[in-house]
C-alpha positions in Angstrom: 16.0 -14.8 31.5 16.3 -15.2 35.2 15.6 -18.8 36.2 12.9 -17.6 38.7 11.1 -15.7 35.9 11.0 -18.7 33.6 7.8 -20.8 33.6 6.8 -24.0 32.0 3.8 -22.5 30.2 3.0 -22.1 26.5 0.3 -19.6 25.7 -1.7 -19.7 22.4 -4.1 -16.9 21.7 -6.4 -17.1 18.7 -8.9 -14.5 17.4 -10.8 -13.4 14.3 -9.6 -10.2 12.6 -12.3 -10.3 9.9 -14.7 -12.7 8.2 -12.9 -16.0 7.7 -9.6 -14.6 9.1 -8.3 -16.5 12.1 -5.1 -15.2 13.7 -2.9 -17.1 16.1 -0.3 -15.7 18.5 1.9 -17.9 20.7 4.6 -17.2 23.3 6.5 -19.5 25.7 7.9 -19.7 29.2 7.0 -16.2 30.3 4.7 -15.3 33.2 1.0 -15.0 32.4 0.9 -11.2 32.8 3.7 -10.8 30.3 1.9 -13.2 27.8 -1.3 -11.2 28.1 0.6 -7.9 27.6 2.2 -9.2 24.4 -1.1 -10.3 23.1 -2.6 -6.9 23.7 0.2 -5.3 21.6 -0.6 -7.7 18.8 -4.3 -6.9 19.0 -3.5 -3.2 18.7 -2.7 -3.9 15.1 -6.2 -5.1 14.4 -9.2 -2.7 14.0 -12.0 -4.8 15.5 -10.9 -8.3 16.7 -13.6 -10.7 17.9 -14.2 -14.3 19.2 -11.1 -14.9 21.3 -9.6 -18.1 22.6 -6.7 -18.8 24.9 -5.0 -22.2 25.4 -2.5 -22.6 28.3 -0.2 -25.6 28.1 1.9 -26.7 31.1 4.8 -28.6 29.5 6.1 -30.0 32.8 2.7 -31.6 33.7 1.5 -32.1 30.1 -1.7 -30.4 31.1 -3.8 -28.1 28.9 -6.6 -25.7 29.7 -8.5 -23.3 27.5 -11.1 -20.5 27.6 -13.2 -18.9 24.9 -14.9 -15.5 24.7 -17.4 -14.9 21.9 -18.5 -11.4 21.3 -17.9 -8.6 23.8 -15.3 -5.9 23.8 -11.5 -6.3 23.9 -11.5 -4.8 27.4 -13.9 -7.4 28.6 -12.0 -10.2 27.0 -8.7 -9.0 28.6 -10.2 -9.0 32.0 -11.7 -12.5 31.6 -8.4 -13.8 30.2 -6.6 -12.3 33.2 -8.8 -14.1 35.7 -8.5 -17.3 33.7 -4.7 -17.1 33.5 -4.5 -16.5 37.3 -6.8 -19.4 37.9 -5.2 -21.9 35.5 -1.5 -21.1 36.4 -1.9 -20.1 40.1 0.3 -17.0 39.3 -1.1 -13.7 40.3 -0.7 -10.7 38.1 1.7 -8.0 39.3 0.1 -4.5 39.2 1.9 -2.2 36.8 3.9 0.6 38.3 4.5 3.8 36.5 8.0 5.2 35.7 9.7 1.9 36.5 13.2 1.7 35.1 13.7 -1.1 32.6 16.6 -3.4 33.6 18.3 -5.4 30.9 18.4 -8.6 33.1 14.6 -8.4 33.5 13.9 -8.4 29.7 13.2 -11.8 28.4 14.9 -11.7 25.0 15.1 -15.5 24.7 11.4 -15.8 24.2 10.8 -12.7 22.1 9.9 -13.2 18.5 11.6 -11.4 15.7 8.3 -9.4 15.3 8.5 -8.2 18.9 12.2 -7.3 18.5 11.4 -5.4 15.4 8.8 -3.4 17.3 11.5 -2.2 19.7 13.8 -1.2 16.8 11.0 0.8 15.0 9.6 2.6 18.1 13.0 3.4 19.5 14.9 4.3 16.3 12.5 5.9 13.9 10.6 8.6 15.8 11.5 11.2 13.2 11.1 10.9 9.4 10.5 8.0 7.1 12.3 4.7 6.9 12.4 1.6 4.8 12.5 -2.2 5.4 16.2 -2.1 4.6 16.7 0.6 7.4 14.9 -1.6 9.8 16.8 -4.7 8.9 20.2 -3.0 9.3 19.4 -1.6 12.8 17.8 -4.9 13.8 20.9 -6.8 13.0 23.2 -4.3 14.7 21.0 -4.3 17.8 20.4 -8.0 18.3 23.2 -9.5 16.3 20.7 -11.5 14.4 19.8 -11.6 10.7 16.5 -10.2 9.6 15.9 -10.7 5.9 14.6 -7.6 4.1 11.6 -9.6 2.9 10.7 -10.5 6.4 11.0 -6.9 7.5 8.7 -5.8 4.7 6.1 -8.4 5.7 6.2 -7.2 9.4 6.0 -3.5 8.4 3.0 -4.3 6.2 1.4 -6.0 9.2 2.1 -3.0 11.4 0.7 -0.6 8.8 -2.5 -2.8 8.5 -4.2 -0.7 5.8 -3.4 2.4 7.7 -5.2 1.1 10.8 -2.0 0.4 12.7 0.8 2.7 14.1 2.4 3.3 10.7 1.8 5.4 7.7 2.9 4.1 4.3 4.2 5.9 1.3 5.3 4.9 -2.2 4.4 1.8 -4.2 5.3 -1.9 -4.5 8.7 -1.0 -6.0 9.7 0.7 -2.8 7.6 1.5 0.3 8.6 3.8 3.1 6.9 4.2 6.5 6.4 6.8 9.2 5.5 6.3 12.9 2.2 8.0 13.9 4.0 9.8 16.8 1.0 12.1 17.3 -0.9 9.2 18.8 -0.6 8.7 22.6 -0.3 5.0 22.3 2.6 5.3 19.9 4.3 7.8 22.3 3.9 5.3 25.1 5.4 2.4 23.0 8.2 4.7 22.0 9.2 5.5 25.6 9.1 1.8 26.5 11.2 0.8 23.5 13.8 3.5 24.2 14.2 2.2 27.7 14.7 -1.3 26.5 17.1 -0.3 23.7 19.1 1.9 26.2 19.4 -1.1 28.5 20.7 -3.3 25.6 23.3 -0.7 24.7 24.4 -0.3 28.3 24.8 -4.1 28.7 26.8 -4.4 25.5 29.0 -1.5 26.5 30.1 -3.1 29.8 
């Protein structure tokens, strides 16, 4: 991560994914627009999330601020969270530009979770055909030079499948599941393009 891109902020997002089901997502040291983008990707795995809360912690000043949105749509929540993040951090969001080439140096791998890295592997490497948790773990380890236990990959895949509400289709039974990306969905196609750009940047960097 470039030093000028690193912040002192910790972001904690919570929301309900169903009756009595409270989910928590946290990321650190990225800019607020990146934090909100990551949260949106997590929300895409939930059918009808509701009752949202965000907590922003400034580790350098030991200050904490929070904001809650009860009811309303995800779109309304995202817009309110955006205004709150700009107000609480003083950092303005950068408008997205289309067809911007992804540079390896601009990708903050340090603060990415294993779940986010696995997203990249799946969208970039498994556009065609079915795959298993073992396939994912092997490519993950080859790409990031990090271990990903098969059991962890299985858990993450089940989360992405989300009872067929997510971006994956699932086949088989408990003795051995396989998955397929729903590449016919526009959102999946967009995520695939993004992941391919990131993966290509990684490979170019490693090859230097």
